[in-house]
mmCIF file of the N, C-alpha and C atoms, coordinates in Angstrom:
data_MODEL
# 
_entry.id   MODEL 
# 
loop_
_atom_site.group_PDB 
_atom_site.id 
_atom_site.type_symbol 
_atom_site.label_atom_id 
_atom_site.label_alt_id 
_atom_site.label_comp_id 
_atom_site.label_asym_id 
_atom_site.label_entity_id 
_atom_site.label_seq_id 
_atom_site.pdbx_PDB_ins_code 
_atom_site.Cartn_x 
_atom_site.Cartn_y 
_atom_site.Cartn_z 
_atom_site.occupancy 
_atom_site.B_iso_or_equiv 
_atom_site.pdbx_formal_charge 
_atom_site.auth_seq_id 
_atom_site.auth_comp_id 
_atom_site.auth_asym_id 
_atom_site.auth_atom_id 
_atom_site.pdbx_PDB_model_num 
ATOM 1   N N  . MET A 1 1  ? -1.370 36.918 7.151   1.00 0.00 ? 1  MET A N  1 
ATOM 2   C CA . MET A 1 1  ? -0.166 37.135 7.435   1.00 0.00 ? 1  MET A CA 1 
ATOM 3   C C  . MET A 1 1  ? 0.656  36.033 8.329   1.00 0.00 ? 1  MET A C  1 
ATOM 4   N N  . VAL A 1 2  ? -0.061 35.243 9.173   1.00 0.00 ? 2  VAL A N  1 
ATOM 5   C CA . VAL A 1 2  ? 0.309  34.348 9.912   1.00 0.00 ? 2  VAL A CA 1 
ATOM 6   C C  . VAL A 1 2  ? 1.049  33.171 8.883   1.00 0.00 ? 2  VAL A C  1 
ATOM 7   N N  . ILE A 1 3  ? 0.522  32.769 8.085   1.00 0.00 ? 3  ILE A N  1 
ATOM 8   C CA . ILE A 1 3  ? 0.964  32.173 6.889   1.00 0.00 ? 3  ILE A CA 1 
ATOM 9   C C  . ILE A 1 3  ? 2.486  32.302 6.549   1.00 0.00 ? 3  ILE A C  1 
ATOM 10  N N  . TYR A 1 4  ? 2.883  33.469 6.558   1.00 0.00 ? 4  TYR A N  1 
ATOM 11  C CA . TYR A 1 4  ? 3.871  34.040 6.091   1.00 0.00 ? 4  TYR A CA 1 
ATOM 12  C C  . TYR A 1 4  ? 5.315  34.030 7.245   1.00 0.00 ? 4  TYR A C  1 
ATOM 13  N N  . LEU A 1 5  ? 4.820  33.868 8.623   1.00 0.00 ? 5  LEU A N  1 
ATOM 14  C CA . LEU A 1 5  ? 5.655  33.422 9.547   1.00 0.00 ? 5  LEU A CA 1 
ATOM 15  C C  . LEU A 1 5  ? 6.388  31.980 9.447   1.00 0.00 ? 5  LEU A C  1 
ATOM 16  N N  . ARG A 1 6  ? 5.480  31.311 8.996   1.00 0.00 ? 6  ARG A N  1 
ATOM 17  C CA . ARG A 1 6  ? 5.962  29.816 8.721   1.00 0.00 ? 6  ARG A CA 1 
ATOM 18  C C  . ARG A 1 6  ? 6.710  29.787 7.194   1.00 0.00 ? 6  ARG A C  1 
ATOM 19  N N  . TRP A 1 7  ? 5.940  30.454 6.398   1.00 0.00 ? 7  TRP A N  1 
ATOM 20  C CA . TRP A 1 7  ? 6.680  30.280 4.882   1.00 0.00 ? 7  TRP A CA 1 
ATOM 21  C C  . TRP A 1 7  ? 6.792  31.711 4.624   1.00 0.00 ? 7  TRP A C  1 
ATOM 22  N N  . PRO A 1 8  ? 8.025  32.102 4.465   1.00 0.00 ? 8  PRO A N  1 
ATOM 23  C CA . PRO A 1 8  ? 8.597  33.616 4.490   1.00 0.00 ? 8  PRO A CA 1 
ATOM 24  C C  . PRO A 1 8  ? 8.057  34.130 3.010   1.00 0.00 ? 8  PRO A C  1 
ATOM 25  N N  . GLN A 1 9  ? 8.181  32.853 2.135   1.00 0.00 ? 9  GLN A N  1 
ATOM 26  C CA . GLN A 1 9  ? 7.887  33.424 0.427   1.00 0.00 ? 9  GLN A CA 1 
ATOM 27  C C  . GLN A 1 9  ? 6.703  32.474 -0.005  1.00 0.00 ? 9  GLN A C  1 
ATOM 28  N N  . LYS A 1 10 ? 6.172  32.973 -0.962  1.00 0.00 ? 10 LYS A N  1 
ATOM 29  C CA . LYS A 1 10 ? 5.005  32.252 -1.604  1.00 0.00 ? 10 LYS A CA 1 
ATOM 30  C C  . LYS A 1 10 ? 5.637  30.877 -2.267  1.00 0.00 ? 10 LYS A C  1 
ATOM 31  N N  . TYR A 1 11 ? 6.676  30.575 -2.910  1.00 0.00 ? 11 TYR A N  1 
ATOM 32  C CA . TYR A 1 11 ? 7.292  29.407 -3.423  1.00 0.00 ? 11 TYR A CA 1 
ATOM 33  C C  . TYR A 1 11 ? 7.294  28.575 -2.342  1.00 0.00 ? 11 TYR A C  1 
ATOM 34  N N  . PHE A 1 12 ? 7.829  28.945 -1.117  1.00 0.00 ? 12 PHE A N  1 
ATOM 35  C CA . PHE A 1 12 ? 7.903  27.930 -0.095  1.00 0.00 ? 12 PHE A CA 1 
ATOM 36  C C  . PHE A 1 12 ? 6.579  27.174 0.363   1.00 0.00 ? 12 PHE A C  1 
ATOM 37  N N  . LEU A 1 13 ? 5.486  28.093 0.528   1.00 0.00 ? 13 LEU A N  1 
ATOM 38  C CA . LEU A 1 13 ? 4.230  27.734 0.765   1.00 0.00 ? 13 LEU A CA 1 
ATOM 39  C C  . LEU A 1 13 ? 3.822  26.450 -0.237  1.00 0.00 ? 13 LEU A C  1 
ATOM 40  N N  . ILE A 1 14 ? 4.340  26.956 -1.535  1.00 0.00 ? 14 ILE A N  1 
ATOM 41  C CA . ILE A 1 14 ? 3.714  25.945 -2.539  1.00 0.00 ? 14 ILE A CA 1 
ATOM 42  C C  . ILE A 1 14 ? 4.425  24.713 -2.681  1.00 0.00 ? 14 ILE A C  1 
ATOM 43  N N  . LEU A 1 15 ? 5.762  24.773 -2.407  1.00 0.00 ? 15 LEU A N  1 
ATOM 44  C CA . LEU A 1 15 ? 6.408  23.434 -2.376  1.00 0.00 ? 15 LEU A CA 1 
ATOM 45  C C  . LEU A 1 15 ? 5.943  22.522 -1.225  1.00 0.00 ? 15 LEU A C  1 
ATOM 46  N N  . ALA A 1 16 ? 5.609  23.433 -0.014  1.00 0.00 ? 16 ALA A N  1 
ATOM 47  C CA . ALA A 1 16 ? 5.148  22.466 0.994   1.00 0.00 ? 16 ALA A CA 1 
ATOM 48  C C  . ALA A 1 16 ? 3.726  22.095 0.586   1.00 0.00 ? 16 ALA A C  1 
ATOM 49  N N  . ALA A 1 17 ? 2.999  22.727 -0.116  1.00 0.00 ? 17 ALA A N  1 
ATOM 50  C CA . ALA A 1 17 ? 1.527  22.094 -0.452  1.00 0.00 ? 17 ALA A CA 1 
ATOM 51  C C  . ALA A 1 17 ? 1.642  20.933 -1.352  1.00 0.00 ? 17 ALA A C  1 
ATOM 52  N N  . ILE A 1 18 ? 2.502  21.051 -2.312  1.00 0.00 ? 18 ILE A N  1 
ATOM 53  C CA . ILE A 1 18 ? 2.802  20.028 -3.293  1.00 0.00 ? 18 ILE A CA 1 
ATOM 54  C C  . ILE A 1 18 ? 3.321  19.022 -2.713  1.00 0.00 ? 18 ILE A C  1 
ATOM 55  N N  . SER A 1 19 ? 4.337  18.877 -1.865  1.00 0.00 ? 19 SER A N  1 
ATOM 56  C CA . SER A 1 19 ? 5.004  17.688 -1.139  1.00 0.00 ? 19 SER A CA 1 
ATOM 57  C C  . SER A 1 19 ? 3.809  17.065 -0.195  1.00 0.00 ? 19 SER A C  1 
ATOM 58  N N  . ARG A 1 20 ? 2.861  17.964 0.207   1.00 0.00 ? 20 ARG A N  1 
ATOM 59  C CA . ARG A 1 20 ? 1.927  16.990 1.082   1.00 0.00 ? 20 ARG A CA 1 
ATOM 60  C C  . ARG A 1 20 ? 0.702  16.567 0.320   1.00 0.00 ? 20 ARG A C  1 
ATOM 61  N N  . GLN A 1 21 ? 0.519  17.055 -0.863  1.00 0.00 ? 21 GLN A N  1 
ATOM 62  C CA . GLN A 1 21 ? -0.806 17.043 -1.307  1.00 0.00 ? 21 GLN A CA 1 
ATOM 63  C C  . GLN A 1 21 ? -0.795 16.182 -2.800  1.00 0.00 ? 21 GLN A C  1 
ATOM 64  N N  . ALA A 1 22 ? 0.423  16.278 -3.344  1.00 0.00 ? 22 ALA A N  1 
ATOM 65  C CA . ALA A 1 22 ? 0.785  15.512 -4.609  1.00 0.00 ? 22 ALA A CA 1 
ATOM 66  C C  . ALA A 1 22 ? 0.891  13.946 -4.560  1.00 0.00 ? 22 ALA A C  1 
ATOM 67  N N  . PRO A 1 23 ? 0.493  13.410 -5.492  1.00 0.00 ? 23 PRO A N  1 
ATOM 68  C CA . PRO A 1 23 ? 0.425  11.743 -5.534  1.00 0.00 ? 23 PRO A CA 1 
ATOM 69  C C  . PRO A 1 23 ? 2.078  11.482 -5.555  1.00 0.00 ? 23 PRO A C  1 
ATOM 70  N N  . SER A 1 24 ? 2.383  10.219 -5.130  1.00 0.00 ? 24 SER A N  1 
ATOM 71  C CA . SER A 1 24 ? 3.896  9.884  -5.352  1.00 0.00 ? 24 SER A CA 1 
ATOM 72  C C  . SER A 1 24 ? 4.252  9.897  -6.866  1.00 0.00 ? 24 SER A C  1 
ATOM 73  N N  . ILE A 1 25 ? 5.288  10.432 -7.223  1.00 0.00 ? 25 ILE A N  1 
ATOM 74  C CA . ILE A 1 25 ? 5.615  10.347 -8.507  1.00 0.00 ? 25 ILE A CA 1 
ATOM 75  C C  . ILE A 1 25 ? 7.084  9.728  -8.840  1.00 0.00 ? 25 ILE A C  1 
ATOM 76  N N  . GLU A 1 26 ? 7.093  8.984  -9.621  1.00 0.00 ? 26 GLU A N  1 
ATOM 77  C CA . GLU A 1 26 ? 8.365  8.301  -10.196 1.00 0.00 ? 26 GLU A CA 1 
ATOM 78  C C  . GLU A 1 26 ? 9.437  9.058  -11.231 1.00 0.00 ? 26 GLU A C  1 
ATOM 79  N N  . LEU A 1 27 ? 10.222 9.658  -10.664 1.00 0.00 ? 27 LEU A N  1 
ATOM 80  C CA . LEU A 1 27 ? 11.020 10.530 -11.705 1.00 0.00 ? 27 LEU A CA 1 
ATOM 81  C C  . LEU A 1 27 ? 12.103 9.855  -12.296 1.00 0.00 ? 27 LEU A C  1 
ATOM 82  N N  . GLU A 1 28 ? 12.119 8.817  -12.227 1.00 0.00 ? 28 GLU A N  1 
ATOM 83  C CA . GLU A 1 28 ? 13.168 7.998  -13.115 1.00 0.00 ? 28 GLU A CA 1 
ATOM 84  C C  . GLU A 1 28 ? 12.389 7.765  -14.554 1.00 0.00 ? 28 GLU A C  1 
ATOM 85  N N  . ILE A 1 29 ? 13.080 8.283  -15.444 1.00 0.00 ? 29 ILE A N  1 
ATOM 86  C CA . ILE A 1 29 ? 12.639 8.285  -16.925 1.00 0.00 ? 29 ILE A CA 1 
ATOM 87  C C  . ILE A 1 29 ? 13.630 7.869  -17.735 1.00 0.00 ? 29 ILE A C  1 
ATOM 88  N N  . ALA A 1 30 ? 13.036 6.778  -18.460 1.00 0.00 ? 30 ALA A N  1 
ATOM 89  C CA . ALA A 1 30 ? 14.149 6.075  -19.449 1.00 0.00 ? 30 ALA A CA 1 
ATOM 90  C C  . ALA A 1 30 ? 14.436 6.838  -20.793 1.00 0.00 ? 30 ALA A C  1 
ATOM 91  N N  . ASP A 1 31 ? 15.565 6.645  -21.469 1.00 0.00 ? 31 ASP A N  1 
ATOM 92  C CA . ASP A 1 31 ? 15.955 7.214  -22.463 1.00 0.00 ? 31 ASP A CA 1 
ATOM 93  C C  . ASP A 1 31 ? 15.305 6.758  -23.788 1.00 0.00 ? 31 ASP A C  1 
ATOM 94  N N  . TYR A 1 32 ? 14.404 7.586  -24.078 1.00 0.00 ? 32 TYR A N  1 
ATOM 95  C CA . TYR A 1 32 ? 13.602 7.287  -25.317 1.00 0.00 ? 32 TYR A CA 1 
ATOM 96  C C  . TYR A 1 32 ? 14.152 7.388  -26.642 1.00 0.00 ? 32 TYR A C  1 
ATOM 97  N N  . GLY A 1 33 ? 15.425 8.072  -26.483 1.00 0.00 ? 33 GLY A N  1 
ATOM 98  C CA . GLY A 1 33 ? 16.050 8.054  -27.808 1.00 0.00 ? 33 GLY A CA 1 
ATOM 99  C C  . GLY A 1 33 ? 16.165 9.447  -28.573 1.00 0.00 ? 33 GLY A C  1 
ATOM 100 N N  . SER A 1 34 ? 15.188 10.466 -27.981 1.00 0.00 ? 34 SER A N  1 
ATOM 101 C CA . SER A 1 34 ? 15.166 11.728 -28.517 1.00 0.00 ? 34 SER A CA 1 
ATOM 102 C C  . SER A 1 34 ? 14.794 12.715 -27.213 1.00 0.00 ? 34 SER A C  1 
ATOM 103 N N  . LEU A 1 35 ? 14.982 14.081 -27.216 1.00 0.00 ? 35 LEU A N  1 
ATOM 104 C CA . LEU A 1 35 ? 14.804 14.840 -26.257 1.00 0.00 ? 35 LEU A CA 1 
ATOM 105 C C  . LEU A 1 35 ? 13.158 15.133 -26.137 1.00 0.00 ? 35 LEU A C  1 
ATOM 106 N N  . ARG A 1 36 ? 12.520 15.133 -27.525 1.00 0.00 ? 36 ARG A N  1 
ATOM 107 C CA . ARG A 1 36 ? 11.106 15.310 -27.659 1.00 0.00 ? 36 ARG A CA 1 
ATOM 108 C C  . ARG A 1 36 ? 10.332 14.268 -27.052 1.00 0.00 ? 36 ARG A C  1 
ATOM 109 N N  . GLU A 1 37 ? 10.528 12.807 -27.116 1.00 0.00 ? 37 GLU A N  1 
ATOM 110 C CA . GLU A 1 37 ? 9.916  11.729 -26.460 1.00 0.00 ? 37 GLU A CA 1 
ATOM 111 C C  . GLU A 1 37 ? 10.327 11.902 -24.929 1.00 0.00 ? 37 GLU A C  1 
ATOM 112 N N  . ASP A 1 38 ? 11.452 12.089 -24.539 1.00 0.00 ? 38 ASP A N  1 
ATOM 113 C CA . ASP A 1 38 ? 11.914 12.172 -23.147 1.00 0.00 ? 38 ASP A CA 1 
ATOM 114 C C  . ASP A 1 38 ? 10.952 13.215 -22.290 1.00 0.00 ? 38 ASP A C  1 
ATOM 115 N N  . LEU A 1 39 ? 10.752 14.603 -23.038 1.00 0.00 ? 39 LEU A N  1 
ATOM 116 C CA . LEU A 1 39 ? 10.093 15.361 -22.556 1.00 0.00 ? 39 LEU A CA 1 
ATOM 117 C C  . LEU A 1 39 ? 8.333  15.038 -22.565 1.00 0.00 ? 39 LEU A C  1 
ATOM 118 N N  . ILE A 1 40 ? 8.033  14.536 -23.291 1.00 0.00 ? 40 ILE A N  1 
ATOM 119 C CA . ILE A 1 40 ? 6.743  14.226 -23.523 1.00 0.00 ? 40 ILE A CA 1 
ATOM 120 C C  . ILE A 1 40 ? 6.334  13.231 -22.265 1.00 0.00 ? 40 ILE A C  1 
ATOM 121 N N  . VAL A 1 41 ? 7.265  12.124 -21.965 1.00 0.00 ? 41 VAL A N  1 
ATOM 122 C CA . VAL A 1 41 ? 7.012  11.295 -20.855 1.00 0.00 ? 41 VAL A CA 1 
ATOM 123 C C  . VAL A 1 41 ? 7.062  11.942 -19.627 1.00 0.00 ? 41 VAL A C  1 
ATOM 124 N N  . LEU A 1 42 ? 8.260  12.705 -19.594 1.00 0.00 ? 42 LEU A N  1 
ATOM 125 C CA . LEU A 1 42 ? 8.447  13.553 -18.171 1.00 0.00 ? 42 LEU A CA 1 
ATOM 126 C C  . LEU A 1 42 ? 7.203  14.244 -17.876 1.00 0.00 ? 42 LEU A C  1 
ATOM 127 N N  . PHE A 1 43 ? 6.578  15.076 -18.909 1.00 0.00 ? 43 PHE A N  1 
ATOM 128 C CA . PHE A 1 43 ? 5.438  15.865 -18.662 1.00 0.00 ? 43 PHE A CA 1 
ATOM 129 C C  . PHE A 1 43 ? 4.233  15.042 -18.358 1.00 0.00 ? 43 PHE A C  1 
ATOM 130 N N  . LYS A 1 44 ? 3.989  13.950 -18.907 1.00 0.00 ? 44 LYS A N  1 
ATOM 131 C CA . LYS A 1 44 ? 2.969  12.709 -18.410 1.00 0.00 ? 44 LYS A CA 1 
ATOM 132 C C  . LYS A 1 44 ? 3.014  12.377 -17.055 1.00 0.00 ? 44 LYS A C  1 
ATOM 133 N N  . VAL A 1 45 ? 4.348  12.237 -16.689 1.00 0.00 ? 45 VAL A N  1 
ATOM 134 C CA . VAL A 1 45 ? 4.686  11.666 -15.132 1.00 0.00 ? 45 VAL A CA 1 
ATOM 135 C C  . VAL A 1 45 ? 4.117  13.107 -13.895 1.00 0.00 ? 45 VAL A C  1 
ATOM 136 N N  . LEU A 1 46 ? 4.690  14.085 -14.717 1.00 0.00 ? 46 LEU A N  1 
ATOM 137 C CA . LEU A 1 46 ? 4.247  15.137 -13.883 1.00 0.00 ? 46 LEU A CA 1 
ATOM 138 C C  . LEU A 1 46 ? 2.885  15.966 -13.886 1.00 0.00 ? 46 LEU A C  1 
ATOM 139 N N  . ASP A 1 47 ? 2.116  15.397 -14.841 1.00 0.00 ? 47 ASP A N  1 
ATOM 140 C CA . ASP A 1 47 ? 0.731  15.783 -14.934 1.00 0.00 ? 47 ASP A CA 1 
ATOM 141 C C  . ASP A 1 47 ? -0.248 15.900 -13.676 1.00 0.00 ? 47 ASP A C  1 
ATOM 142 N N  . PRO A 1 48 ? -0.165 14.854 -12.508 1.00 0.00 ? 48 PRO A N  1 
ATOM 143 C CA . PRO A 1 48 ? -0.857 14.997 -11.519 1.00 0.00 ? 48 PRO A CA 1 
ATOM 144 C C  . PRO A 1 48 ? -0.451 16.303 -10.649 1.00 0.00 ? 48 PRO A C  1 
ATOM 145 N N  . ILE A 1 49 ? 0.836  16.967 -10.871 1.00 0.00 ? 49 ILE A N  1 
ATOM 146 C CA . ILE A 1 49 ? 1.208  18.128 -10.102 1.00 0.00 ? 49 ILE A CA 1 
ATOM 147 C C  . ILE A 1 49 ? 0.678  19.229 -10.979 1.00 0.00 ? 49 ILE A C  1 
ATOM 148 N N  . PHE A 1 50 ? 0.512  19.239 -12.236 1.00 0.00 ? 50 PHE A N  1 
ATOM 149 C CA . PHE A 1 50 ? -0.113 20.341 -12.876 1.00 0.00 ? 50 PHE A CA 1 
ATOM 150 C C  . PHE A 1 50 ? -1.680 20.415 -12.601 1.00 0.00 ? 50 PHE A C  1 
ATOM 151 N N  . GLU A 1 51 ? -2.277 19.168 -12.243 1.00 0.00 ? 51 GLU A N  1 
ATOM 152 C CA . GLU A 1 51 ? -3.742 19.201 -11.745 1.00 0.00 ? 51 GLU A CA 1 
ATOM 153 C C  . GLU A 1 51 ? -3.937 19.849 -10.459 1.00 0.00 ? 51 GLU A C  1 
ATOM 154 N N  . ILE A 1 52 ? -2.977 19.843 -9.595  1.00 0.00 ? 52 ILE A N  1 
ATOM 155 C CA . ILE A 1 52 ? -2.990 20.554 -8.394  1.00 0.00 ? 52 ILE A CA 1 
ATOM 156 C C  . ILE A 1 52 ? -2.785 22.049 -8.211  1.00 0.00 ? 52 ILE A C  1 
ATOM 157 N N  . ILE A 1 53 ? -1.679 22.423 -8.865  1.00 0.00 ? 53 ILE A N  1 
ATOM 158 C CA . ILE A 1 53 ? -1.434 23.856 -8.640  1.00 0.00 ? 53 ILE A CA 1 
ATOM 159 C C  . ILE A 1 53 ? -1.388 24.562 -10.093 1.00 0.00 ? 53 ILE A C  1 
ATOM 160 N N  . ARG A 1 54 ? -1.657 25.819 -10.105 1.00 0.00 ? 54 ARG A N  1 
ATOM 161 C CA . ARG A 1 54 ? -1.824 26.793 -11.255 1.00 0.00 ? 54 ARG A CA 1 
ATOM 162 C C  . ARG A 1 54 ? -0.697 26.756 -11.858 1.00 0.00 ? 54 ARG A C  1 
ATOM 163 N N  . PRO A 1 55 ? -0.593 27.181 -13.389 1.00 0.00 ? 55 PRO A N  1 
ATOM 164 C CA . PRO A 1 55 ? 0.589  27.436 -14.170 1.00 0.00 ? 55 PRO A CA 1 
ATOM 165 C C  . PRO A 1 55 ? 1.315  28.770 -13.440 1.00 0.00 ? 55 PRO A C  1 
ATOM 166 N N  . ASP A 1 56 ? 0.700  29.626 -13.275 1.00 0.00 ? 56 ASP A N  1 
ATOM 167 C CA . ASP A 1 56 ? 1.366  30.834 -12.455 1.00 0.00 ? 56 ASP A CA 1 
ATOM 168 C C  . ASP A 1 56 ? 2.282  30.517 -11.509 1.00 0.00 ? 56 ASP A C  1 
ATOM 169 N N  . ASP A 1 57 ? 1.527  29.522 -10.484 1.00 0.00 ? 57 ASP A N  1 
ATOM 170 C CA . ASP A 1 57 ? 2.156  29.350 -9.346  1.00 0.00 ? 57 ASP A CA 1 
ATOM 171 C C  . ASP A 1 57 ? 3.527  28.417 -9.719  1.00 0.00 ? 57 ASP A C  1 
ATOM 172 N N  . ILE A 1 58 ? 3.540  27.549 -10.612 1.00 0.00 ? 58 ILE A N  1 
ATOM 173 C CA . ILE A 1 58 ? 4.539  26.884 -10.968 1.00 0.00 ? 58 ILE A CA 1 
ATOM 174 C C  . ILE A 1 58 ? 5.684  28.123 -11.779 1.00 0.00 ? 58 ILE A C  1 
ATOM 175 N N  . ARG A 1 59 ? 5.314  28.969 -12.451 1.00 0.00 ? 59 ARG A N  1 
ATOM 176 C CA . ARG A 1 59 ? 6.163  29.843 -12.776 1.00 0.00 ? 59 ARG A CA 1 
ATOM 177 C C  . ARG A 1 59 ? 6.817  30.415 -12.012 1.00 0.00 ? 59 ARG A C  1 
ATOM 178 N N  . ASP A 1 60 ? 6.066  31.094 -10.648 1.00 0.00 ? 60 ASP A N  1 
ATOM 179 C CA . ASP A 1 60 ? 6.635  31.785 -9.686  1.00 0.00 ? 60 ASP A CA 1 
ATOM 180 C C  . ASP A 1 60 ? 7.842  31.035 -9.045  1.00 0.00 ? 60 ASP A C  1 
ATOM 181 N N  . VAL A 1 61 ? 7.488  29.511 -8.800  1.00 0.00 ? 61 VAL A N  1 
ATOM 182 C CA . VAL A 1 61 ? 8.591  28.809 -8.216  1.00 0.00 ? 61 VAL A CA 1 
ATOM 183 C C  . VAL A 1 61 ? 9.775  28.666 -9.076  1.00 0.00 ? 61 VAL A C  1 
ATOM 184 N N  . ILE A 1 62 ? 9.496  28.249 -10.258 1.00 0.00 ? 62 ILE A N  1 
ATOM 185 C CA . ILE A 1 62 ? 10.618 28.255 -11.102 1.00 0.00 ? 62 ILE A CA 1 
ATOM 186 C C  . ILE A 1 62 ? 11.422 29.304 -11.147 1.00 0.00 ? 62 ILE A C  1 
ATOM 187 N N  . SER A 1 63 ? 10.869 30.299 -11.497 1.00 0.00 ? 63 SER A N  1 
ATOM 188 C CA . SER A 1 63 ? 11.505 31.632 -11.719 1.00 0.00 ? 63 SER A CA 1 
ATOM 189 C C  . SER A 1 63 ? 12.230 32.484 -10.593 1.00 0.00 ? 63 SER A C  1 
ATOM 190 N N  . ASN A 1 64 ? 11.714 32.087 -9.641  1.00 0.00 ? 64 ASN A N  1 
ATOM 191 C CA . ASN A 1 64 ? 12.225 32.511 -8.142  1.00 0.00 ? 64 ASN A CA 1 
ATOM 192 C C  . ASN A 1 64 ? 13.574 32.606 -7.989  1.00 0.00 ? 64 ASN A C  1 
ATOM 193 N N  . GLU A 1 65 ? 14.470 33.442 -7.925  1.00 0.00 ? 65 GLU A N  1 
ATOM 194 C CA . GLU A 1 65 ? 15.884 33.353 -7.564  1.00 0.00 ? 65 GLU A CA 1 
ATOM 195 C C  . GLU A 1 65 ? 16.312 33.030 -6.190  1.00 0.00 ? 65 GLU A C  1 
ATOM 196 N N  . GLY A 1 66 ? 15.571 33.336 -5.495  1.00 0.00 ? 66 GLY A N  1 
ATOM 197 C CA . GLY A 1 66 ? 15.525 32.952 -3.777  1.00 0.00 ? 66 GLY A CA 1 
ATOM 198 C C  . GLY A 1 66 ? 15.681 31.543 -3.473  1.00 0.00 ? 66 GLY A C  1 
ATOM 199 N N  . ILE A 1 67 ? 15.428 30.742 -4.239  1.00 0.00 ? 67 ILE A N  1 
ATOM 200 C CA . ILE A 1 67 ? 15.530 29.452 -4.003  1.00 0.00 ? 67 ILE A CA 1 
ATOM 201 C C  . ILE A 1 67 ? 17.123 28.687 -4.065  1.00 0.00 ? 67 ILE A C  1 
ATOM 202 N N  . LYS A 1 68 ? 17.706 28.339 -2.882  1.00 0.00 ? 68 LYS A N  1 
ATOM 203 C CA . LYS A 1 68 ? 19.198 27.976 -2.921  1.00 0.00 ? 68 LYS A CA 1 
ATOM 204 C C  . LYS A 1 68 ? 19.277 26.753 -2.605  1.00 0.00 ? 68 LYS A C  1 
# 
């Protein structure tokens, strides 16, 4: 319960862990001419994050409407 005093919801804890543990990521993606190619490059850039946290946790962060 002590964890929830600092991070009131799970997704805040996950975001804090990602920001401390994830390697530096360059999010400036060039335009490769198609949405498909742009997304492929984006997900390759984000792959180190996907190695750190579980897909269910990512879903929780993305789908939570409490983020403002």
